[in-house]
N, C-alpha and C positions, 0 to 999 in steps of 0.2 A: 328589619321592619318591612311589612308588605306595603306596596304602593297605595296611597289613599285613593278612594273612588268618590267622584262627585258626578251628579247629573248636570249636563249642560244642554239647554234648550237648542233645538236645531237652528233657531234664528241667530244664535250666538256662535255658530260654527262656520268658519270660512274654508277656503281651499287649503290653507296652510296653518291657520291659527284658530284658536278657540278662546272666547272671552268668558271668564268666570266672574260672576257678580253675586251680590247679595250676601247672605250669611256665610256662604261657602268661602268667601275671601277671608273673613275673620277666622274661620275654622282652620284653613290651610296655613295661614300666616302665624297665628297665635297658639292654637291648641296643639298643632303639630310642630311648632317652633321652626317654621320655615321663614327665611328672610325675604324671599320674593317668590312670585308665581310665574313660571314659564309655561306657556300653553302653545307649544309648537307641535303640530300633528306630524308624527313620524311614521305612521302606518295605520292600516285598518285591519281588523280581524273580526270574524264572526264568533259568537258565543251563545250557545243554546242554553238559556237559563229560564225561558218562559214555557209554561205548559202548552200543550197543543189545543187546549180548550179554555174557555173563560168561565170562571166561577165567581159569582157575586154573593156576598154574605149580607143579608139584611138583618142586622143585630139589634134586638130589643135592648135599649140602653140600660146597662147595669149600673150598680152603685160603685162608688169609690173610683179606683183606677183600673178596674177590670177591662174597660174598653181599650186602655193603653196596651195591655197585654194581648188582647185579641188582635189589635191592629199590627203590633210588632211581630208576633208569631205567625199571624195569618199571612203577612207579607213574606216571611221566610218560607212559608209552605206553598206559596204560589197564588194566593187570592188575586183576582183581577180588580175587584172593587168592594168597598164596604159601605153599606147604607145604615147610618145610625137611625134606629126606628123607635118612634114613640108608641108604646103599646098601652093596653089597659092597665097593666101592672108595673109600668115603668115608674119608679119612685122618684129619681132625681130629675130636676129640670136643669139641663146643661147650661152652663154659662156661655156667653157669646164668644169667648176666646177659646173654647174647647175645640172647635173645628180646625183652627189653625194649628193648635197643638197636635191634633190627630194627624193632620197632613205632614207635619214635621216628623212625627214618629214613623210614619210610613216611608218617607223619603230616606231617613237615616237607616232604617232596617233594610231597605232595598239596596242602599250603598254597601252596607255591611255584608250582605249575603251574595252580592254579585249579580243582582237582577238587572235587566236592561230596561225595565219599565217600572215606574212607581205606581202602585195601586191607587185608583181614584177613590178619594174619601168624599162621599156625597154630603150635601147639607142634611141636617136633621130632618127626617121625613115622617109623616104620619102613617100609621098602619094601613089605612085604606088606600093611601096613595101608593104604597108599596104593592098592594094587591093589584093595582091597575097596571103595574109593569109586567105582569105575567106574560102577556102576549109577545114580549120582546125576547123570550127565552124558550129553548127547546124543552127544558125540564125545570119544574118548580116544586120544591119539597118543603115540608114543614115538620120538623121533628116534634113529636108530642108524646108525653109520657103515658097517656091513656091508650094510645095505639099499641096493640100487642102482636098483630099478625104481619103487617106489611113492613118488612125490614128493608134497609138500604140495599143490602145484597140482593134481595128478591127483585126490587125495582130495577136495579142496574142489569141484572141477568135477563130480565124480560124486555129490555129495550131492543129495538130492531137494529140500532146502530149507535155508536158512542155519541153522546150529546156534545154540541159545540158551545152552547151557552146555558149555564146552570144558575138558578137562583135558589138560595137556601134562606128561609125565613126562620129565625131563631128567637125564642122568647127571652125576656129578662128574668131576673130572680122571681120565682113564683110561677113561671111558665105563662102559657096563654090561657085566657078565659075561653069557655066553651063556645061562646058566640063568635069570638075571633077565629077559632078553628073552623067553625061552620062557614063563616064568610070566606075564609081562604079556600075551603073546598069548593064553594060555589064559583070561585074565580078560576078553579083548575089546579090548585095546589094539591099535592099528594101527601097526606100524613104518613110519617114513617116512625118506626121504633129504632132506637140505637142499642137495644139490649135490655137485660133484666135489671140494670142498675140506673138510678136517676142521676144524671150528670149535672154538674154546675154549668151555668150558662157559658162561662168562658171555656169550659172543656168541650162543649158541643161543637163549636165552630172548628176548633183545632182537630177534633176527632174526624169530623166529616171531611175536612180538607185533606187530611192524611189518607183517608179511605179513597177519595177520588184520585189523588195523585198515585196511589198504589195501583188503582184499577186502570188508569188511562195515560199516565205520564211516562 
């Protein structure tokens, strides 16, 4: 059996020992059938599992458990942060406990795939507030099924240098309204096409992450 991985906050790490707290204690002792937890630091090693750039997905909140899938697989693919976004066509109104659930999914996925950083799961954010984050990023893209000419490949090919911080704004089921896309363009987002087929919202995020990792990681 492979050794279990857990994230330990730097405040809980001393020179020779590390303290594991919270739900990880129950996981290690009960789920993995361990009688006790010994946290003695026996060595340090570097492990390159993080991308050389940071990519944030602002995901229009989808129905059912699709956000769970996006967070889990997005974490495996190297996403830095996910912003659950309320759009014009967002149907569900998330329950108050969703955010903690999403954070737990990101943490468990990061442990499973060997990442050094747990992606940040932001609080549920309004569409306009996401647009106002654009200035914090080198590149801001909005996939849109109406866009036919400007592909992701074309955008990346024309960049003078690889981006360090990327923001991708993805619509929920039903996509974005035309007014939303115009507002995004006014704020500096670039509409892109992902090809001749219309993808499900959960497929868009994972496709774009894969493309970026192929291009730059």
